C-alpha positions in Angstrom: 0.0 0.0 0.0 1.5 3.3 -1.1 2.8 5.7 1.5 1.9 3.3 4.4 5.2 4.2 6.2 4.5 7.9 5.8 1.0 7.7 7.2 2.1 5.6 10.2 5.1 7.8 11.0 3.1 11.0 10.8 0.5 9.8 13.2 3.1 8.3 15.5 5.3 11.4 15.7 2.3 13.7 16.2 0.9 11.7 19.0 4.3 11.2 20.6 4.7 15.0 20.8 1.2 15.6 22.1 1.6 13.0 24.8 5.0 14.3 25.8 3.6 17.8 26.2 0.6 16.6 28.2 3.0 14.7 30.5 4.6 18.0 31.4 1.3 19.8 31.8 -0.7 17.2 33.7 1.7 14.5 35.0 0.3 11.6 37.0 3.5 10.5 38.8 6.8 12.0 39.6 9.5 10.1 37.6 12.2 8.4 39.6 14.8 8.3 36.8 16.5 10.8 34.5 14.2 11.6 31.6 17.3 12.1 29.4 18.7 8.6 30.2 15.4 6.8 29.8 14.4 8.6 26.7 17.7 8.0 25.0 17.4 4.3 25.6 13.7 4.0 24.8 13.9 6.1 21.6 17.0 4.1 20.5 14.8 1.0 20.7 12.3 2.8 18.5 14.9 3.6 15.9 16.3 0.1 15.8 12.9 -1.4 15.6 11.9 0.9 12.8 15.0 -0.1 10.8 14.1 -3.8 11.4 10.6 -3.4 10.1 11.9 -1.5 7.1 14.3 -4.4 6.3 11.5 -6.9 6.7 9.4 -4.9 4.3 12.0 -4.6 1.5 13.4 -8.2 1.8 13.1 -10.4 -1.3 10.0 -11.9 0.3 8.3 -9.1 2.3 7.4 -10.3 5.7 5.2 -7.5 7.1 1.5 -7.5 7.7 0.6 -5.3 4.8 2.4 -7.6 2.4 0.5 -10.6 3.9 -2.8 -8.8 3.3 -2.0 -8.0 -0.3 -0.8 -11.5 -1.0 -4.0 -13.0 0.5 -6.1 -10.6 -1.7 -4.1 -11.5 -4.8 -4.6 -15.2 -4.2 -8.2 -14.9 -2.8 -7.0 -16.7 0.3 -8.5 -16.6 3.8 -11.9 -16.3 5.5 -12.6 -12.7 4.5 -11.7 -13.3 0.9 -14.2 -16.1 0.5 -17.2 -14.6 2.3 -19.3 -11.7 1.1 -19.7 -9.0 3.7 -20.4 -5.3 3.5 -17.1 -3.5 3.4 -17.6 -1.6 6.6 -18.5 -4.8 8.5 -15.4 -6.5 7.1 -13.2 -3.7 8.3 -14.8 -3.7 11.8 -14.5 -7.5 12.2 -10.9 -7.4 11.0 -10.0 -4.7 13.5 -11.7 -6.7 16.3 -9.8 -9.9 15.3 -6.5 -8.2 15.2 -7.0 -6.5 18.5 -8.0 -9.8 20.1 -4.9 -11.5 18.5 -2.6 -8.8 20.2 -4.3 -9.4 23.5 -3.5 -13.2 23.2 0.0 -12.4 22.1 0.5 -10.2 25.1 -1.0 -12.8 27.5 1.3 -15.4 26.0 4.4 -13.2 26.4 3.8 -13.4 30.2 2.8 -17.1 30.3 5.6 -18.7 28.3 9.2 -18.3 29.7 10.9 -18.1 26.3 8.6 -15.2 25.4 8.9 -13.5 28.8 12.7 -13.6 28.4 12.3 -11.0 25.7 9.2 -9.2 26.8 10.8 -8.3 30.2 12.9 -5.6 28.3 9.6 -3.7 28.1 8.7 -4.3 31.7 12.2 -3.5 33.1 11.6 0.3 32.5 11.8 1.9 36.0 9.2 4.5 35.1 6.3 4.5 32.7 5.7 7.3 30.2 5.0 7.7 26.5 8.5 6.4 25.5 7.8 3.1 27.3 5.4 2.4 24.4 8.3 1.9 22.1 10.6 0.1 24.5 10.4 -3.3 22.9 13.3 -5.5 22.0 13.8 -6.1 18.2 13.4 -9.8 18.7 9.9 -9.2 20.1 9.0 -6.8 17.4 10.1 -9.2 14.7 8.2 -12.1 16.2 5.1 -9.9 16.6 5.2 -8.9 13.0 5.6 -12.6 11.8 2.7 -13.5 14.0 0.5 -10.8 12.4 1.6 -11.8 8.9 0.4 -15.3 9.5 -2.9 -14.2 10.9 -3.5 -11.6 8.2 -2.8 -14.2 5.5 -4.8 -17.0 7.0 -7.8 -14.8 7.6 -7.4 -12.8 4.4 -7.6 -9.6 6.3 -8.1 -6.4 4.2 -5.0 -4.3 3.7 -6.8 -1.1 4.7 -7.8 -2.8 8.0 -4.2 -3.7 8.6 -3.1 -0.2 8.0 -5.8 1.2 10.3 -5.0 -1.3 13.0 -1.3 -0.5 13.0 -2.1 3.2 13.3 -4.6 2.6 16.1 -2.3 0.2 17.9 0.6 2.7 17.9 -1.7 5.5 18.9 -3.3 3.6 21.8 0.1 2.3 23.0 1.4 5.9 23.2 -1.7 7.0 25.0 -2.0 4.3 27.5 1.7 4.3 28.4 1.7 8.1 28.9 2.2 9.6 32.3 -0.8 11.8 32.3 -3.5 12.4 34.9 -6.9 12.1 33.4 -9.9 13.2 35.5 -11.4 10.3 37.4 -14.7 10.6 35.7 -13.1 10.6 32.2 -10.9 7.6 33.0 -14.0 5.7 34.4 -15.9 6.2 31.2 -13.0 5.8 28.7 -11.9 2.4 30.2 -15.3 1.0 29.4 -14.1 1.0 25.8 -10.4 1.6 25.5 -7.3 1.0 27.7 -6.5 4.2 29.7 -3.1 5.2 31.2 -4.4 4.3 34.7 -5.6 0.9 33.5 -2.4 0.0 31.8 -0.1 1.4 34.5 -1.3 -1.4 36.7 0.2 -3.8 34.3 3.7 -2.3 34.9 3.5 -2.7 38.7 6.3 -4.7 40.4 3.5 -6.8 42.0 3.3 -10.0 40.0 -0.5 -10.3 40.3 -0.8 -6.8 38.9 1.8 -7.4 36.2 -0.1 -10.4 35.0 -3.3 -8.4 34.3 -4.6 -5.8 31.9 -3.1 -7.2 28.8 -5.2 -5.2 26.4 -3.5 -2.5 24.2 -6.5 -1.0 22.5 -9.9 -2.3 23.6 -10.6 -2.8 27.3 -13.2 -5.6 26.7 -10.8 -8.5 26.4 -9.5 -8.3 30.0 -13.0 -8.2 31.4 -14.2 -11.1 29.2 -11.2 -13.3 30.2 -10.9 -12.4 33.9 -7.6 -10.5 33.6 -8.9 -7.1 34.6 -7.5 -5.3 37.7 -9.1 -1.9 38.2 -6.4 -0.2 40.4 -3.0 -0.9 41.9 -3.0 -1.9 45.6 -0.5 0.8 46.5 -2.2 3.5 44.5 -0.9 5.1 41.3 1.4 7.6 42.9 2.9 5.2 45.4 3.2 2.0 43.3 6.6 0.9 42.1 7.1 0.4 38.4 9.3 -2.2 36.7 11.0 -5.5 37.7 12.6 -5.3 41.2 15.5 -7.5 40.4 16.8 -4.9 37.9 16.7 -1.8 40.2 20.4 -1.9 41.0 22.3 1.0 39.5 19.3 1.9 37.3 20.6 -0.6 34.7 17.4 -0.5 32.6 18.1 3.1 31.7 21.2 1.9 29.7 20.6 0.9 26.1 23.4 -1.7 25.9 22.3 -3.5 29.1 18.6 -3.4 28.0 19.5 -4.7 24.5 21.3 -7.7 26.0 18.7 -8.4 28.7 17.0 -11.3 26.8 20.3 -13.2 26.9 20.7 -12.9 30.7 19.3 -15.5 33.0 15.8 -14.7 34.2 16.6 -14.6 37.9 
């Protein structure tokens, strides 16, 4: 799809700046670490991951979700290519399917040790703000993209739906990782539909029962349906500790080299 990268980056950069400004104007928590150190590391992951996706998209056999959608359309392969649905309904169902798939992927990354080995790079951040949304190891990003490629091809998901979903996913991740204080009434109503910063912050708690909850990235419905919803952290949002306690020493997660090599360290 033409200009896909441009569309995605424009929305991403715009929302990143908006959330960063809001974090200064209406912060929820006082950050414990240097913003300069954390942002340098987290944004570095964003750059590396963007290069990885670019390489995957221009390889001799493109292995990105959009390419899978276009291939399924070309060969008429997958559920949505063999059923006749109104275009708007197909888009809605595709978005719901992809969102549920990401919920399952996130749940699995906490349940299976080999996946947690990589996913803990994201959870090792000692604070949570908008840049935490892009703090993912390239291995996890690559595996996530391959997972989406398979799903998109098998279900014959529309290329437009894939583009919309990727934009929505990036936007929601930036929003729900942001360190902003929403009014309680607004948070209460929003989380009936989408994952809010307060809802997702619980997921970054050092308390294991809280870490293993609130897996949704976009829609809040999946956690309620499957019993993984926790409304608030026990210690409260301002007193709760963020990250993985075993990595607090010397603020190691703020260092890019250490964070990049974390999946290869013993999970102890």
